[in-house]
ZADREN-246455 format. One line per 10 residues: number of its first residue (from 1); their letters; for each residue z, x, y of C-alpha. Coordinates in pm, whole numbers, plus 50000, padded with zeros to 5 digits. Example, Ala and Ser with C-alpha at 12.3 -4.5 7.8 and 13.67 -1.06 7.14 Angstrom:
<sites>
1) AS) 50780,51230,49550; 50714,51367,49894;
</sites>
This chain:
<sites>
1) MSEPKKPSGD) 51403,52844,50028; 51411,53004,49685; 51082,52878,49555; 50722,52921,49667; 50547,52622,49829; 50330,52425,49595; 49958,52473,49628; 49827,52188,49833; 49455,52197,49768; 49276,52116,50095;
11) LRTTERITGG) 49585,51974,50256; 49887,52181,50361; 50159,51959,50233; 50516,51993,50349; 50812,52085,50120; 50961,51803,49919; 51323,51741,49859; 51327,51991,49584; 51288,52267,49831; 50984,52394,49644;
21) GGHGRGPGGM) 50952,52459,49277; 50652,52259,49186; 50356,52468,49086; 50002,52340,49087; 49840,52008,49097; 49590,51823,48883; 49224,51869,48907; 49083,51729,49233; 49417,51718,49397; 49439,51341,49438;
31) VGQKASSFWP) 49447,51046,49207; 49211,50766,49245; 48893,50983,49267; 48710,50760,49023; 48671,50400,49130; 48705,50133,48866; 48470,49829,48876; 48509,49538,49127; 48583,49261,48879; 48886,49408,48688;
41) SGRRLVGRMR) 49065,49492,49017; 48968,49146,49159; 49094,48963,48853; 49424,49165,48863; 49470,49078,49222; 49406,48708,49155; 49653,48739,48853; 49933,48837,49098; 49913,48476,49238; 50029,48313,48919;
51) PERPRILAVL) 50388,48262,49038; 50243,48065,49326; 50045,47828,49090; 50214,47501,49206; 50136,47563,49566; 49782,47683,49484; 49723,47357,49302; 49851,47172,49611; 49608,47380,49830; 49322,47293,49599;
61) ALTVLSVVLT) 49406,46925,49607; 49430,46917,49982; 49100,47118,50016; 48922,46890,49776; 49027,46581,49971; 48932,46753,50302; 48587,46860,50166; 48519,46514,50027; 48595,46352,50361; 48397,46599,50552;
71) SVGPRILGHA) 48106,46571,50316; 48100,46191,50339; 48089,46216,50712; 47709,46287,50751; 47620,46007,50509; 47816,45755,50721; 47668,45902,51040; 47332,45855,50887; 47403,45483,50852; 47459,45474,51233;
81) TDLVFAGFWG) 47118,45630,51288; 46962,45377,51056; 47126,45090,51269; 46992,45247,51592; 46646,45308,51445; 46631,44963,51284; 46728,44795,51612; 46473,45000,51803; 46190,44875,51576; 46334,44528,51525;
91) ERLPEGQSKA) 46330,44470,51900; 45955,44538,51908; 45861,44311,51619; 45786,43940,51687; 46087,43713,51670; 46098,43426,51432; 45924,43612,51146; 46091,43750,50831; 46070,44121,50752; 45844,44041,50451;
101) EVVERLRAAG) 45597,43853,50674; 45587,44141,50915; 45525,44387,50636; 45255,44165,50491; 45081,44130,50838; 45086,44506,50887; 44932,44573,50538; 44665,44316,50608; 44586,44499,50941; 44546,44820,50736;
111) DTTQADMVAG) 44858,44992,50886; 45003,45084,50543; 45230,45378,50666; 45399,45156,50926; 45431,44878,50674; 45604,45109,50423; 45836,45238,50688; 45937,44891,50803; 45984,44779,50448; 46231,45065,50392;
121) MDLVPGRGVD) 46442,44964,50696; 46727,44709,50707; 46614,44511,51025; 46567,44170,51163; 46238,44114,51362; 46320,44045,51733; 46685,44166,51713; 46780,44487,51898; 47049,44752,51840; 47383,44611,51707;
131) FTAVGEVLLA) 47606,44839,51916; 47921,44678,51775; 47828,44784,51430; 47719,45128,51552; 48064,45168,51724; 48251,45075,51408; 48046,45330,51216; 48119,45600,51471; 48491,45525,51467; 48487,45549,51084;
141) VLAVYVMGAL) 48314,45887,51111; 48568,46003,51362; 48859,45895,51142; 48701,46073,50844; 48659,46403,51030; 49009,46388,51185; 49170,46324,50845; 48959,46601,50687; 49066,46848,50964; 49431,46760,50918;
151) LQWLAGYLLN) 49413,46811,50544; 49232,47140,50591; 49492,47259,50836; 49773,47173,50586; 49591,47344,50310; 49553,47660,50531; 49924,47645,50615; 50021,47644,50251; 49765,47912,50160; 49895,48143,50427;
161) DVVQSVVRRL) 50246,48105,50277; 50098,48178,49931; 49918,48491,50043; 50205,48634,50229; 50433,48573,49942; 50197,48761,49711; 50173,49050,49959; 50555,49061,50005; 50594,49098,49625; 50323,49365,49619;
171) RADVEAKVHR) 50503,49564,49887; 50832,49517,49696; 50662,49643,49375; 50523,49943,49552; 50868,50026,49697; 51031,49991,49361; 50752,50196,49195; 50807,50478,49440; 51169,50512,49334; 51058,50526,48968;
181) LPLGYFDRQP) 50796,50782,49002; 50878,51142,48894; 50912,51405,49156; 50605,51580,49013; 50397,51289,49139; 50489,51356,49500; 50433,51724,49445; 50070,51650,49369; 50013,51392,49641; 49982,51441,50015;
191) RGEILSRATN) 50258,51232,50168; 50023,51069,50419; 49798,50958,50126; 50089,50779,49960; 50191,50622,50295; 49840,50506,50343; 49840,50328,50012; 50183,50161,50082; 50088,50056,50438; 49720,50055,50534;
201) DIDNVSQSVQ) 49583,49944,50192; 49838,49673,50151; 49776,49545,50499; 49406,49540,50430; 49462,49349,50111; 49668,49091,50306; 49410,49050,50570; 49119,49037,50333; 49271,48788,50105; 49400,48574,50388;
211) QTLSQMVTSL) 49059,48562,50554; 48850,48520,50243; 49051,48305,49994; 49071,47995,50217; 48716,48021,50327; 48585,48087,49978; 48773,47783,49830; 48652,47567,50107; 48295,47695,50082; 48276,47658,49702;
221) LTVVAVLAMM) 48403,47308,49710; 48178,47221,50002; 47879,47351,49804; 47971,47122,49514; 48037,46823,49726; 47727,46861,49944; 47516,46913,49638; 47641,46593,49497; 47553,46410,49816; 47212,46566,49826;
231) LWISPVLAVI) 47129,46459,49470; 47252,46113,49553; 47017,46086,49853; 46709,46252,49709; 46685,46469,49397; 46341,46593,49511; 46474,46734,49839; 46786,46868,49652; 46564,47076,49424; 46380,47221,49729;
241) ALVSVPLTML) 46707,47311,49889; 46846,47467,49571; 46556,47711,49537; 46723,47938,49800; 47054,47978,49595; 46943,48203,49317; 46730,48416,49552; 47024,48462,49790; 47256,48552,49505; 47010,48803,49354;
251) LAAQVMKRSQ) 46968,48981,49685; 47346,48971,49757; 47424,49116,49418; 47205,49418,49490; 47379,49479,49815; 47726,49434,49656; 47668,49702,49405; 47601,49961,49679; 47866,49842,49926; 48154,49841,49679;
261) TLFVTQWRQT) 48129,50208,49620; 48105,50269,49994; 48428,50063,50048; 48620,50268,49796; 48499,50579,49977; 48602,50439,50312; 48965,50371,50207; 48994,50706,50024; 48878,50874,50340; 49133,50671,50532;
271) GRLNAHIEEA) 49408,50810,50307; 49281,51162,50366; 49288,51118,50747; 49640,50967,50739; 49756,51261,50523; 49630,51508,50778; 49777,51308,51074; 50113,51278,50905; 50121,51644,50822; 50014,51759,51172;
281) FSGHTLVKVY) 50269,51525,51341; 50559,51621,51118; 50491,51987,51172; 50401,51940,51543; 50627,52222,51662; 50504,52480,51422; 50141,52386,51493; 50211,52465,51861; 50413,52783,51788; 50138,52930,51573;
291) GGQPESEERF) 49853,52817,51791; 49717,52589,51520; 49591,52319,51758; 49227,52424,51735; 49244,52427,51355; 49424,52096,51345; 49178,51933,51589; 48887,52068,51388; 49032,51937,51069; 49094,51597,51242;
301) AEENDGLYRA) 48748,51587,51370; 48614,51660,51027; 48814,51388,50854; 48756,51142,51139; 48383,51188,51124; 48400,51154,50745; 48581,50819,50783; 48329,50717,51053; 48037,50782,50827; 48198,50609,50528;
311) AWKAQFVSGL) 48297,50302,50730; 47968,50280,50917; 47775,50282,50579; 48012,50037,50413; 47994,49787,50700; 47624,49826,50754; 47529,49772,50395; 47761,49493,50332; 47656,49338,50667; 47309,49292,50532;
321) IMPISQFVGN) 47431,49000,50311; 47470,48754,50596; 47120,48792,50763; 46951,48791,50426; 47117,48465,50320; 47055,48314,50655; 46690,48400,50641; 46642,48249,50291; 46846,47948,50394; 46626,47884,50699;
331) LSYVAVAVVG) 46317,47881,50484; 46463,47610,50272; 46572,47423,50581; 46213,47421,50717; 46080,47299,50377; 46338,47016,50361; 46252,46901,50717; 45873,46888,50637; 45906,46711,50303; 46170,46482,50437;
341) GVRVTSGALS) 45944,46364,50729; 45670,46291,50485; 45910,46081,50268; 46023,45881,50572; 45668,45789,50668; 45604,45680,50308; 45916,45457,50313; 46071,45650,50018; 46368,45749,50245; 46513,45607,50569;
351) LGEVQAFIQY) 46538,45816,50881; 46916,45814,50859; 46898,45945,50499; 46670,46227,50604; 46888,46309,50900; 47195,46316,50673; 47006,46529,50418; 46909,46788,50687; 47274,46804,50786; 47366,46855,50429;
361) TRSFNQPVSQ) 47105,47123,50400; 47266,47308,50686; 47610,47241,50543; 47492,47363,50213; 47332,47686,50341; 47625,47765,50568; 47887,47794,50296; 47643,47981,50078; 47600,48227,50367; 47972,48234,50431;
371) LASMVNLLQS) 48032,48316,50066; 47777,48597,50094; 47940,48733,50409; 48289,48707,50256; 48179,48970,50011; 48212,49213,50294; 48588,49161,50341; 48652,49083,49978; 48509,49420,49864; 48709,49604,50124;
381) GVASAERVFE) 49025,49419,50005; 48960,49475,49636; 48893,49853,49712; 49233,49870,49875; 49395,49669,49596; 49248,49925,49350; 49417,50209,49532; 49755,50019,49530; 49717,49944,49157; 49650,50311,49096;
391) LLDAPEEDDS) 49989,50386,49250; 50154,50105,49049; 49992,50237,48731; 50105,50597,48782; 50324,50719,48487; 50693,50663,48564; 51002,50858,48475; 51128,50772,48122; 51474,50639,48195; 51538,50466,47862;
401) ARGSLAPAGR) 51836,50686,47787; 52154,50489,47711; 52409,50766,47660; 52702,50815,47894; 52915,51105,48028; 53281,51151,47965; 53484,50954,48224; 53698,51257,48310; 53432,51526,48285; 53501,51842,48490;
411) GEVRFEDVSF) 53144,51970,48518; 53085,52226,48241; 52710,52302,48234; 52537,52475,47952; 52173,52591,47934; 52087,52630,47567; 51750,52820,47509; 51597,52634,47804; 51216,52671,47875; 51019,52504,48147;
421) AYDPERPLIR) 50676,52515,48306; 50513,52319,48590; 50178,52416,48443; 50157,52452,48058; 49940,52755,48113; 50193,52924,48335; 50552,52918,48188; 50824,52973,48455; 51153,52976,48260; 51163,53111,47903;
431) HLSLVARPGQ) 51450,53073,47657; 51727,53078,47928; 52095,53038,47816; 52405,53042,48029; 52739,52867,48069; 52890,52747,48400; 53250,52651,48336; 53459,52398,48532; 53587,52547,48858; 53331,52829,48853;
441) TVAIVGPTGA) 53108,52904,49141; 52782,53028,48999; 52553,53196,49256; 52192,53244,49183; 51991,53511,49371; 51655,53659,49328; 51312,53694,49492; 51104,53401,49606; 50943,53225,49304; 51198,53357,49057;
451) GKTTLVNLVM) 51295,53001,48948; 51624,52955,49139; 51569,52612,49275; 51384,52512,48957; 51715,52585,48767; 51913,52324,48971; 51619,52078,48973; 51647,52084,48586; 52019,52014,48612; 51942,51715,48837;
461) RFYEVTGGRI) 51667,51603,48598; 51412,51596,48877; 51203,51765,48600; 51245,51759,48226; 51287,52081,48023; 50997,52168,47794; 51222,52347,47547; 51593,52368,47464; 51850,52146,47633; 52107,52123,47915;
471) TLDGVDIASV) 52447,51971,47860; 52711,51848,48107; 53055,51835,47962; 52904,51865,47620; 52660,51572,47657; 52288,51635,47659; 52174,51518,48008; 51847,51397,47858; 52045,51128,47679; 52206,51000,48011;
481) PRAELRSRMG) 52047,50769,48262; 51954,50956,48574; 52148,50734,48802; 52470,50803,48606; 52401,51173,48584; 52331,51213,48954; 52638,51006,49044; 52842,51304,48923; 52662,51549,49146; 52641,51638,49513;
491) MVLQDTWLFR) 52360,51834,49664; 52307,52010,49999; 51970,52156,50079; 51854,52404,50334; 51627,52137,50483; 51857,51876,50623; 51770,51504,50584; 51918,51237,50808; 51813,50877,50853; 51813,50664,51166;
501) GTIAENIAYG) 52166,50542,51190; 52509,50657,51324; 52672,50985,51223; 52940,50784,51030; 52665,50603,50833; 52485,50923,50749; 52801,51082,50621; 52875,50776,50403; 52515,50761,50266; 52611,50868,49915;
511) RPDATREQVL) 52925,50656,49919; 52866,50334,50114; 53196,50180,50006; 53395,50463,50166; 53661,50356,50416; 53660,50476,50772; 53945,50705,50713; 53776,50873,50413; 53467,50935,50629; 53683,51089,50896;
521) EAARATFVDR) 53868,51304,50644; 53537,51436,50516; 53421,51505,50861; 53738,51694,50949; 53723,51899,50628; 53369,52006,50704; 53425,52064,51079; 53195,51785,51185; 53484,51642,51370; 53483,51956,51584;
531) FVHSLPDGYE) 53148,51869,51770; 53135,51483,51730; 53381,51422,52015; 53144,51590,52257; 52877,51328,52181; 52849,51012,52402; 52953,50767,52128; 53140,50996,51886; 53083,50890,51527; 52883,50590,51646;
541) TVVDEEGSNL) 52620,50813,51804; 52282,50713,51662; 52060,50992,51531; 51689,50948,51467; 51507,51043,51137; 51475,51399,51250; 51820,51427,51403; 51667,51561,51723; 51975,51495,51922; 52179,51736,51704;
551) SAGERQLVTI) 52142,52106,51659; 52024,52246,51324; 52369,52362,51248; 52526,52023,51333; 52275,51847,51112; 52371,52076,50832; 52740,52008,50872; 52666,51630,50849; 52490,51682,50522; 52782,51891,50392;
561) ARAFLCDPAL) 53025,51622,50492; 52811,51375,50298; 52842,51587,49986; 53218,51634,50045; 53273,51253,50069; 53098,51195,49735; 53368,51413,49564; 53120,51521,49292; 53202,51690,48963; 52898,51923,49010;
571) LILDEATSSV) 52811,52069,49342; 52472,52221,49417; 52424,52417,49747; 52067,52545,49814; 52104,52778,50113; 52340,52514,50249; 52486,52728,50528; 52170,52906,50645; 52143,52694,50956; 52501,52743,51087;
581) DTRTELLVQQ) 52644,53027,51287; 52853,53296,51131; 53186,53152,51248; 53103,52802,51135; 52981,52937,50807; 53313,53096,50744; 53492,52769,50818; 53248,52574,50596; 53306,52822,50312; 53674,52760,50341;
591) AMAALRADRT) 53611,52387,50319; 53373,52435,50019; 53643,52644,49842; 53866,52340,49850; 53581,52116,49745; 53487,52343,49454; 53830,52341,49300; 53811,52241,48934; 53435,52169,48987; 53124,52362,48885;
601) SFVIAHRLST) 52926,52482,49177; 52565,52621,49180; 52495,52816,49498; 52144,52944,49570; 52160,53211,49840; 51954,53483,50002; 52237,53627,50207; 52444,53802,49950; 52739,53818,50189; 52795,53448,50131;
611) IRDADLILVM) 52845,53475,49762; 53063,53786,49730; 53354,53560,49600; 53138,53381,49345; 53280,53372,48989; 52943,53442,48840; 52624,53575,49004; 52297,53532,48822; 52005,53742,48923; 51670,53588,48836;
621) EDGAIVEQGT) 51323,53741,48816; 51013,53556,48684; 51222,53264,48543; 51463,53490,48347; 51817,53600,48414; 51795,53994,48447; 52155,54043,48542; 52477,53853,48559; 52835,53931,48656; 53064,53948,48956;
631) HEELLAAGGT) 52971,54106,49292; 53156,54428,49203; 53021,54445,48852; 52663,54408,48957; 52704,54670,49239; 52848,54910,48990; 52560,54846,48751; 52316,54975,49013; 52036,54739,48912; 51833,54468,49091;
641) YARLSAAQFA) 52140,54309,49266; 52254,54650,49395; 51905,54711,49541; 51898,54368,49706; 52247,54434,49852; 52148,54776,49982; 51832,54633,50134; 52024,54369,50324; 52292,54603,50432; 52034,54844,50560;
651) AATVGEA) 51856,54567,50745; 52180,54449,50900; 52251,54808,51015; 51914,54842,51171; 51950,54511,51346; 52286,54604,51490; 52138,54933,51606;
</sites>
C-alpha cells in the first residue's frame, strides 16, 4: 500500500478499507475511558422503552393483579389456621356454655392469659374443627395462587416481547450508526473493540434487562402490597419489620458505588480482550509465519488475566449485597416472631394473623433482598449500555449537503489549493493543485507515506479537506451527498474484500439490479470467466468472507469485475493488479483501457512498469507533487521518477541474474 499503517497504541490494528492513510489517534487510544454515572445511562436505557408504553402498561396491570392476588393468599390462609386452632380449643372447652361464659370462668380462676386468647378467637365451646370450612378456604387459596401465577406468566410473556423489541431497535440503531460514522473513527478504534460493543455489550444489556426488569417490577409491587397487608394486620409489627429497609438500602448504596466502577472496568477489559482475539485470528497466518505465537499468547494471557481480575472484583463486591440484605432481614424476622407471639398470648392478635404476618415478613424481606441482588445484574447491564451509548453518541459524518452532480458528467477532477492533515500538528498535504481531465489516466507514485492513498481518499470524501476544495465536473464535492458522489466512482484496492455469497453476487455487489448477462459481460471483460468454469458450481460457487477457496489473483479479478460492472465515471485503482500474475496483469490492463475510455482514472502504483502509458504521472513526496508529466518526460528530467525507475530496473536485473 502507499500509506503507512496508522499507529495503533497498544493494539496492532489491521489496515482499514482506506489502505492506510490515517495518522494518529486520540489520547488514550479508545473512547469510553471515563465512565459516566449510573443514573443518566439507566434513565436513557429506560427512555428507549417509550415506544413500548402500551404493552408496558399492560404488563404493569397484569403484574399488579398478580401481586394483589398473591399477597391476599397468606391472609386467607391465615383464616384457615384460625379455623383449625379455634376448633382445637373449642373441642376442649365444655359444651353448652357460651364463649363469654368460658372467658369469665377462666378470668375468675385467675388464668387471664388463656382467657384473653380464647376471647380473641372465633370458636364455639364443645365444637371441633370445621373441616368443610377449612377445605373451602384452602380451595380459595389455591384458586388465588393459580390465577396469580397465570397473570404473572402472561406479564412475563409480554415483558419478554417488550425487552426484545427494545434490544432489536438498539441493534438496528448501532448498525445504522456504524454506517454514518466517519472513517477516522474506525482508524482510532480497534475493530474488536467496536465488535464487542455491537455484540457482547448489547447481549449483556438484553440479558440484564430481561432478568431484572420483570423481577424488579414484581418485587416493588410486592413490597407495596405486602406492606399494606402488614399495616392492616398490625401497625406495630409493621414498624418492626420496616426498620430493616433503610439499613439495607444504606448498606446496598455503599456497595453499589464501588461495584458500578468495577463493572465498567470489566466490560472495557472485555472489549480489549476481544480486540486482541479478533486481531490475532484475522492475522493468524502472519502470526505463524513470523513466530508471533508466544507474543500473542502472552498478550492474551495479560488481557485475559486483566478481565479475570476485573470480573472477579465486580462480581464479588456486588455479590455482597444479597447476604447483607438477608442478614438484616433475618434480624427483623426474629423480632417479628417474638413480638407476634407475645401479642397472640395477650389476645391482641390471632394465631392465624401472626402466621400470616410472619409469611408477609418473609415475603417483604425476600423482594427487598431480590431488589438488592438485582443491582448486580442491573449495574452490569447499565455499564454495557453506557458503552453502546458512547458508540451511538460518537460524532457522525456531516451529510447535510444537498447539491447534485451533472447527470452527464465525464469525471473531470480538480484539486484547488488543497491542504489536509490527519493530525493538526502534522500537515500531510499542503496547497496541492492539479487537474485530471476526462479520459485521462492519472498515475500517482512515490515513497510510502507520501500521501498517495490520502489523495484518492479525499476524492472519495472518506476524509474532508482542511483547506481548498476538490471539484468533480465543476461541482464542489463537499456540496454533494456522499452517496451520490460515490455512486459515480468505482474503486479497486490492493486488499481484496469479498463477502460470503456466490461469485456472481460478489460481482454484482455495487449494482444489485444488474442482469445476469451484464454480470457475465463484466466477468468476461475482466477475465474472471477464464477461471470460473474450473470451479465446481461456476458462477454459483460460494466464497467465504476471506475468499479462501480462490487464489489471491482470482479474488482480485472478482473485485475488478465488480468495478467494471458499476460503469463508474471515475475509477480509482490502488495497486489493483499487484496480486495477479504478469500475463493476467497485461490482460486486465487491456480490459481497464476499455473501461477507462472517456473516464478519469487514478492509479496508485509501485511497479512503474504498469503505468508507462498513463496520460499523467504525479510523483509525490511528503504530501506535495514534486514532479508531473508522462513517463518519457519524467525519465528525461532525471529527477525522482527517473531514480525510482532506475532502482526498479536494477532490482529486476539482479532478480533475473
